[in-house]
N, C-alpha and C positions, 0 to 999 in steps of 0.2 A: 731531314727530319721526317720524322715515320710519318704516318696517316692519322695515328691517333694523335699525336703532338698538333699537328696540320687545323684539326678538327676543332680541338678545345681552345687555340687561337683563332678560327676563324669566326667563334662563339662570340668574338667580342671586336669585329671588324665594323658593324653597324652599331652604335653606343645607341644610338636612339631606339632603334630596331629591337635590340637587345631588351631595354632598358621596360619596352612599352611590353615584348613577348612575355619578358618575366613576372612581369606585374601580373597580365591576365589570366596566363597560365597559372601565376599562383593563388590568382581568387579562386581557380576554377579547382583548383589542388584543395584549398582552406576548405571551401564548400563540401566536398567530397569526404574528408578528412573528418569535418562536423555533424556530416551524416553518419559515418562511421561509427562516430563515438555516439551519438543520440540514436540509433539502431542497437549498439551493442546494451545501450544503459538501460534503454528500454526494453530490452530480452530479459535482461538481472533482472526489473523489474516485474515482468509478467511472471515470470518464473517463481519469485517472492511471493507473488500474491497466491499465485494459486497452490502456491504450500502451506500458505499461513492464515489468510485469508478467505475467509468462507467455504474451511474448510472443516467444520462443525457441523454437529447432528445435534439438536435438542432435545432432551426428552423429557416431557413431564407425566404426572398420573393422567389417564381419560378422566377428560370434563374438568380438569384444573385448571385456572388461569391465576398464578399467583395467590392471592386469600379472596378470589372470585371464584364460583363454581363450585365446582365440589371432586367427586372421586375418592379413589383409596392411594394410600401413600405406598410408593413403590418400592421394593427391599433389597437391600444389597446383593441376596442370591442371583436374583431377577438382570440386575446388572453388572452379575461380573460373566452372566453368559455376551454380554453386549462385549463387556475387556478383549473375551477372546476370542471375537469376531474378527476375520482377515481385514487389514487394513487400519484398523482403528489403534493410536500409537497412545492413547491413555483415556480414562473415564473421571472426570472431576465430577463431585456429587456433594451437594448440597438440600440442605433440609431448613425451610424455613417456619417459625413462629412468631408468637407477639409476646410482650411481654406488656400484662396489665399492671395495675397498682398492686393487686394481689399475688405479683409475681416476682417484681421489683422495685427498686427505692430508685431508680430513677423518674425522673421527671423529663416527657416529651418534648423536644426544642423545637417543634412544630405545632403551630399554633393553627386550629383549627378551620377558624374564618367562616365566612357564608358557604365557601364551597364545600370544606371541612361538613357541617351543620347539614347542607342539603344531601349530601352523602350518605354519610351517616343515617340517616330518615331514612332515605330509601333502602339503603341496605338490612336495616333492622338490627344496626348495634347496638348494643346498650348504652345506657346515658348516663351520668351523674345528676344527681336531684339538688335545685336549691330551693326550699321554703317545704321540703316533705314532701310527699305525694306517693303514687306508685310509680313505678316503671312506665313506659307506653305511655298513650294518647298525645295529643298534639300539642305543639311547641306552643308556652303562653297561653295556655287557657286556663279557663278559670270556673268555677259549677256556677250552676242559678243558684247557690243558696248563698253566694256571696265567700264561698270558700276561696282562700290566697292561690295566688297566679303560680302553677308550677313552673318554673324557668329549669328547662330539661337541657344542659348543656353536654357538648362532646370533646374527649380530650381526644387527638390521635396517639394508639399506643407505640411504642418502639419496637421497632422489628429487630428480631435478632435472627442473623442466620449462620446457623452451621454447615461449615465446609471444608473440603480437602484442598481447595485452591480458592485463599483467603484472597488475594491481588486481583482476583477474575472479580472484576464489578458488573459482569454482564450477564453472571446465572442467578439462579433463586430469584429474589425480591427485592436484590438489592439494586434495585433503580438506575443502572446502567453507570456511566460517569468515568472518569480516569481515576484508578488508582495513585494518591498520591503519599508515602508516607511522611509528616510531619515530625513525627518523633518516636524515639522508641524502636522494637522489632517485630516482624512480622511471624508467627508461631508457624510450627511446622506443619504441612498439611495432613499429618497422621497423629497427631498430638492429643493425647487424651486429659491434658491439662485443665485444671479452670480459670482460663486465661482467657483477653479479649481484646481486639482491637475497637476503638471506638471512634465515631464520627467525629469531626472537630466540634458543629456545632452541639452534639450533645454532649460533648467535655466539656465544653464552655457554661452549659446550661446547668450542668450537677458540679462545676467546679472540679473534673476529672481530670489529673495529667498521669505521666508513665509511672507507677507503682502505685498507684490509689485502688481503691477496693469500691466494689458496689456488690448487691445483693441482686441473685437472679436466681428464681425458682428456689427460695429459701438456702441459697450456696453463696458463701461469697466468692466473689470473683475477681483476679488480679488483671487490671491493664497495664499492657505490656506494649502498647502502640496506639497512637492517633495518626487516623488519616484524615484525607481530605478527597472528596470524591468530586468536586466542582458542582454539586446540585443540593440543595435544602434536604430534599428530601431523603440523600442516600447518605449523606452525612448525618442523621438522626436513626441511628442504625448501630446494631453491636455484630461484631461479628466471633466467633469463635467456631473451636476445632469442632468438626464433625462428629465426633465420638462422644463429645463432650454435652454437645447438644441432647442427641439423641439419650445418653445418661438421664440429665437433668429432667427432661420432659418425658420421660419415660417412652417415649419412642426408639427403643433402642432396633437398631436395623432397619429404619423406614427412611425414605428419600422421597421429597418432595418435586426435587427435579435436578437434573444431569445434566451433561455434556462431555459428548463424546468426538473426540478431535481424529481427523481422519490423517493421512498419512498425504492426501492429493488431493487438489480439486478435482480430479478427472473419475476419485473412487467413491465420491461425495453420493452420489444416488445410486450404486448398488448396494453400498454402506447402509444407504439409509432403508433402500427393501431390505435387505439381511435383519437390519435393527425391528423392524416391524413383527418381521418375521417368526423373529429371537422374545419378541415382548407381547405379542397379540395384542387382545381388545384392551389389555390395562396400561397403555400408555399411548398419548399423540406425540408422534415423532416428525418432527420438520428440520431443514438444513435452509443452509443461506448459499448455495453452489450458485442461485439462479442470480445473487447480490451480486456474489463477486465475478458471474460470466460478465455482467451488466459492468462492472468497474471496469472489466478487463478492454471491453470492445474498443473505448477511445485511445488503449495503447496498443492493442493492433492494428488500428489505422495510423497513428502514427510510426510502428513499424514500418507499413508499407508508404506512407510519404517519405523517409527517410532511404528507405533500399531504391524507390526509384528514383529520388533526386541524386542519391549516390552513385547508380549507373548512368544518371544524363552528366554528371557532373564530369566522371571519368569519359563518357563518350565525351563531352566537349573539349575537355583537356587535348585526347587523339584526336580530334579532328582540327585544333588548333596548331599544334606541333605538326599533324600530315599536312596541313593548306602552308605551313610557314617553310617548310622544309622544300616542298614543292618548287615555291616561290624561289627559296634558296637555289634549288639546282637550276629554275631555268633562266636565272641569273649569269650564272656559272657556268652554261655551255662550253663557252671557250676553255676556261679553266678546266674544268672535267676535260675536253675534246684534246686539250696539249697532257695533260698527265697521262690520260690511256695512250696519247700517242709516243712518249718515252717509255712506256710499257709496262705503266701500271694496269694491276685488271681491273674488272669489274667489282670484285669481292673488297680490292683495298679502297677502289675509290669509296664504296658505298660503306667500309669502316669508319672512312676521312667524314662523311655524313653525321653516321649515325654517332660517331664521336660527340660531334660537333652537337648532334642533339640531345645527347645525353644530359650535356655540362647545362645546356641552355637549362632543359628542364630541372636537375639537381638542385640549378639556382633557383630555380621557381618552388621548386619541393619545399627547400628552406624556410620560404616567405609564408608558402602553404600550410605549414606544419605550424608557423606562427599564429598566422590567424585562424586555422582549426582548433587550437590549444585555446585561445581568448574565446572566438565565439562558441565553441560547445556548448556549454554548459547554458549562455543566452537562449542560443537558439532550441536546447532542448525543451528549456522551461517554458520559452512560448510556443511552442508546439503544444506541451502537456497540457497549459492553461488553456490556449485554446480551444485544443480536442476536448477536453475534460469539462470545461465549461457550456460548451456548448451540448455534451449529452448529459450531464446535471439539470440545465433550464428544460430540454426536451422531456427528461425522465420525472422533471417534479411536475412541471404544468398542469395546469387543468387544479379543479377544486379538492383534490387529494395531494397540493404539493406539499403542505408542509408536514404530512403526515411521512411521505415518502423520504421529504429532506432528512428526516429525523431516522431514517434507519439508512440514509446512504451515504447519511455524510463523515461517519467512520470510516468508510470504503475509500470515499474520494480524497480524504486526506493521507491515505495511506499510498493510494495510486499515484497524487500528485507530488510525493514526495521523492523525489527524484534526482540525484545528483550525477552530474557525467562529469567523468574523469577520463585523463589521456594517460594511459601508460605508456610503457615502451615498446610493449610489442603492436598498439596504435601507430604507433611513431613508425616503426618499422615495416608495417601494412602500408602507412604512405609512402615512403621512401620506396618500396617494392614497387606499389602502382604510377609513380613518377616513371621510372627505368621502365616501368612496363610500358605505360605510354609514350616515350622516346624512343623505345627498338620497334614499338606497332607503328607508329607515326610515319618514323624515318626508314624504317623496311620498305615502306609501301611505297614511299618516296622512293625512294632506291632504284626499282624497276626502273624507273625512266631514266638512269643512268644508262644502264646495258642498250638503252635505245639509242644513245647518243652514238654517231659515230666519228670518228676524230677526224677523216677527210670531208666530211659534209660539211663540219663545223669549220676547219681552214678554208674551204670553200667559200663559204657564207663569208666569214670576216675577210 
């Protein structure tokens, strides 16, 4: 019987010890495999976040904030300079406007309520008059001569947004939200047709469906799709092709907001500087790079935890197999002395013990892979949930927590959406680590074999 065969059989000489060793070593290898999978999943998510979240530069006319503030609209010529900058992948443009009763036959689906009435009075917007009387003046006022009370009411206008990126509800004054097409289709970004997407509440208010028409700027517009943005304000809007709104509103070439998508979050800062230089004082330029960096920090912490845990688990496995082989060598001193006395070399004897260690570790690797596959996703999810919830609570603490929560929520949901998957490459890495542990652990223990003298063993025995 050769040394390798003897080593494999020796692995099962003590069934109780073999079972215990295989289970303990299997847990260690399973943890190592789970940490390897978690580290890879988090690394992939960090790369994904860096390339897609926070890699945008927002551009608006200087002094403008939606329909508040002032400023002068940007032009397509100006934004063409931005599109030509290095690291800029694309530029989406939009032109926002409001449709009043003079411009459209649509009825707003948003009731003004107390807030709308107050905000409109404070902003100096126009009112419809009930009971006659001039525009302006205090609400529900009556004259000293007994003139009838003038009831001033405010009806929120319908927002129209011309855009080259109709499914992006984060641009312009679309109010955020998540674009979900309920019916119909989305028009092309470069379309020049008189078509529109209608928010679900606005469509319901005006009994509109796909194929219906309404008037805007004195022109008939066809509804090609109904969308749901998840909030009332965004669902009270009309989304149309940018070129169409520019033409119908007599604002050809005008842009009220734009979003430049950068190839990577690392280039956002330099690109922001380049955009500011290209547009000068005509535009306000901001970016979301800092928000993305804050979102990535918890994932980087998870990476460190997974890496240290991986190293610890592998080291623990090596120590376990090393101590086990030391114990086995000490138990079999007489056997080793006899084998060496009949002519076996130290290398052959060491090979026998390495074969035994590899057999034990291979059995443990099978159990470890089963444990790692089953535990990888729950462990990854637990690490992500604990780390991101801690970071979120720190970020959102204090009086301004609600505002920060709104800004951080989208990024948080992106970074917490991590699924760990175990591929064949990970399994091969696991087997490779197990074999390496066996070779290192038994190899070091084999050094003690060379020190065993057959004559001393026989004399002692």
